[in-house]
MIGUDO-959539 format. One line per field, with one value per residue (C-alpha): residue number from 1; y, z, x. Coordinates in nm, 4 decimals. Layout:
<mifis>
n	(NUM:...)
yy	(Y:...)
zz	(Z:...)
xx	(X:...)
</mifis>
This chain:
<mifis>
n	(1:2:3:4:5:6:7:8:9:10:11:12:13:14:15:16:17:18:19:20:21:22:23:24:25:26:27:28:29:30:31:32:33:34:35:36:37:38:39:40:41:42:43:44:45:46:47:48:49:50:51:52:53:54:55:56:57:58:59:60:61:62:63:64:65:66:67:68:69:70:71:72:73:74:75:76:77:78:79:80:81:82:83:84:85:86:87:88:89:90:91:92:93:94:95:96:97:98:99:100:101:102:103:104:105:106:107:108:109:110:111:112:113:114:115:116:117:118:119:120:121:122:123:124:125:126:127:128:129:130:131:132:133:134:135:136:137:138:139:140:141:142:143:144:145:146:147:148:149:150:151:152:153:154:155:156:157:158:159:160:161:162:163:164:165:166:167)
yy	(-0.0163:0.3825:0.6334:0.7039:0.6519:0.7536:0.8115:0.7621:0.7606:0.9335:1.3207:1.3520:0.9549:1.1356:1.0953:1.3690:1.3145:0.9987:1.1266:1.3909:1.0812:0.8761:1.1588:1.2393:0.8363:0.7916:1.1587:1.1667:1.5401:1.5001:1.7225:1.7284:1.8217:2.0287:2.3193:2.2938:2.2715:2.5591:2.9340:3.0756:3.2505:2.8867:2.8840:2.6560:2.6390:2.5274:2.2111:2.3000:2.5044:2.1578:1.8304:2.0563:2.1171:1.7070:1.6311:1.7714:1.5576:1.3163:1.3242:1.3611:1.0810:1.0261:1.2047:1.1118:1.2928:1.3343:1.3597:1.1654:1.4003:1.0863:1.2195:1.2342:0.9019:0.6702:0.9000:0.9335:0.4957:0.4475:0.6208:0.5058:0.2137:0.2102:0.2985:0.3519:0.3673:0.4660:0.2310:0.3716:0.3727:0.7284:0.8282:0.7709:1.0157:1.2320:1.2521:1.3516:1.6425:1.7616:1.7229:1.9577:2.1940:2.5887:2.4030:2.5130:2.2848:2.2309:2.1278:2.3450:2.6940:2.7527:2.7676:2.5933:2.6919:2.4663:2.0886:2.2090:1.9626:1.9314:1.8543:1.6259:1.4613:1.3725:1.2291:0.9945:0.9174:0.7640:0.4494:0.3693:0.6559:0.7038:0.3334:0.0531:0.2898:0.3061:-0.0662:-0.0645:0.0497:-0.1126:-0.4619:-0.3016:-0.1847:-0.5190:-0.5258:-0.2119:-0.2514:-0.2289:-0.1501:-0.0697:0.0283:-0.0159:0.1381:0.3687:0.1399:-0.0956:0.2567:0.3338:0.0262:0.0165:0.3520:0.1914:-0.0349:0.1127:0.3236:0.0591:-0.0656:0.2632:0.2834)
zz	(0.0178:-0.0811:0.1528:0.3600:0.1413:0.1307:-0.0534:0.0067:-0.1141:-0.2260:-0.3117:-0.6652:-0.6827:-0.8393:-0.4989:-0.6332:-0.9324:-0.8810:-0.6527:-0.8534:-1.1177:-0.8296:-0.6848:-1.0197:-1.0306:-0.6904:-0.6868:-0.3100:-0.1880:-0.2143:0.0130:-0.0446:0.3463:0.1229:0.0384:0.4341:0.5909:0.3233:0.2855:-0.0666:0.1548:0.1393:0.4369:0.6980:0.9670:1.2619:1.3300:1.6059:1.3345:1.0789:1.2724:1.3504:0.9621:0.9659:1.2080:1.1194:0.8071:0.9685:1.0896:0.8112:0.6112:0.3461:0.1772:0.0060:0.1906:-0.0064:0.1164:0.3115:0.6454:0.8217:1.1832:1.0528:0.8934:1.1240:1.2919:0.9156:0.8941:1.2123:1.0453:0.6881:0.5124:0.2421:0.1506:-0.1621:-0.1442:-0.4283:-0.4561:-0.6770:-0.7276:-0.6250:-1.0479:-1.1489:-0.8363:-0.9500:-1.3001:-1.0896:-0.9089:-1.2578:-1.4376:-1.1940:-1.1646:-1.3566:-1.3216:-1.1535:-0.9787:-0.7422:-0.4911:-0.4508:-0.3631:-0.5413:-0.8486:-0.7479:-0.9393:-0.9933:-0.7850:-0.4377:-0.3207:0.0039:-0.2468:-0.4097:-0.1203:0.0771:-0.2734:-0.3303:0.0891:0.1052:0.0753:0.3090:0.5796:0.4949:0.3675:0.6360:0.8676:0.6637:0.5418:0.9344:0.9504:0.6788:0.9013:1.2213:1.0040:0.7492:0.8135:0.5742:0.1508:0.1019:-0.2572:-0.3236:-0.7075:-0.8311:-1.1182:-1.2827:-1.5538:-1.1749:-1.0253:-1.4118:-1.4852:-1.1325:-1.2306:-1.5223:-1.4257:-1.1654:-1.4112:-1.6415:-1.3311:-1.2422:-1.5555)
xx	(-0.0225:0.1361:-0.0204:0.3034:0.6091:0.9824:1.2001:1.6327:1.9573:2.2823:2.2476:2.2182:2.0600:1.7471:1.4739:1.3018:1.3180:1.1478:0.9273:0.7610:0.7225:0.5344:0.3140:0.2352:0.1069:-0.0554:-0.1071:0.0107:0.0503:0.4579:0.7356:1.0904:1.2776:1.5227:1.3001:1.1738:1.5260:1.7108:1.6361:1.6484:1.9322:2.1172:2.0697:1.8720:1.5874:1.6934:1.6206:1.2970:1.1645:1.2670:1.1717:0.8013:0.7512:0.8573:0.6030:0.3173:0.3320:0.4498:0.0874:-0.1404:-0.2104:-0.0255:0.2745:0.5772:0.8893:1.2162:1.5372:1.7912:1.8325:1.9662:1.9245:1.5742:1.5254:1.4607:1.1496:0.9872:1.0981:0.8259:0.5242:0.5893:0.4531:0.6878:1.0799:1.2264:1.5539:1.7762:2.1349:2.3255:2.7542:2.8715:3.0215:2.6230:2.4510:2.8094:2.6001:2.3387:2.4691:2.6043:2.3579:2.0859:2.3687:2.2112:1.8736:1.5602:1.4338:1.1334:1.3319:1.5957:1.4654:1.7938:1.9716:2.2452:2.6048:2.8614:2.9004:3.1266:3.3787:3.2210:2.8733:3.0830:3.2735:2.9280:2.7642:3.1686:3.1932:2.7635:2.7954:3.0231:2.9411:2.5155:2.4344:2.5585:2.3585:2.0270:2.0836:2.0315:1.7328:1.5780:1.6774:1.4801:1.2092:1.1848:0.7787:0.7620:0.6867:1.1475:1.2265:1.6023:1.6807:2.0600:1.9815:1.7586:1.6761:1.4786:1.3339:1.1797:1.0858:0.8843:0.7341:0.6099:0.4277:0.3029:0.1485:0.0468:-0.1379:-0.2894:-0.4167)
</mifis>
């Protein structure tokens, strides 16, 4: 059942693109955590404001929440019914991050003008620093509907199958 969905994975994996396609098929409300956390001037709201906004969302009946945000991941897993993990190689995620530079995005309140070194390193380090924690949470919440994609083709195939079922 797709009513409370989280989409997680490395920066640049295509979480927002996947989430938008999923929203078009399911008509579930979509929330991008980057749009909540970041202000247009590239500063952030406080952790307390973020947590309150997230709590307000997860208390509603239906949603798609797009974003990793490791600190709040377990909270979202507790409330979701479905987890989509985009577990893609760093090279693919780096390519994805590069491809959006200079483009207007509905999931980010500013234009990215470059792939800065710190962000690039976050993508490179993601498999070692973040994935083990994510997989441990997936094991802990194994009662959830968990879908792991290892390629964009797998994700596209899933969305195409879902479209055909909904048609």
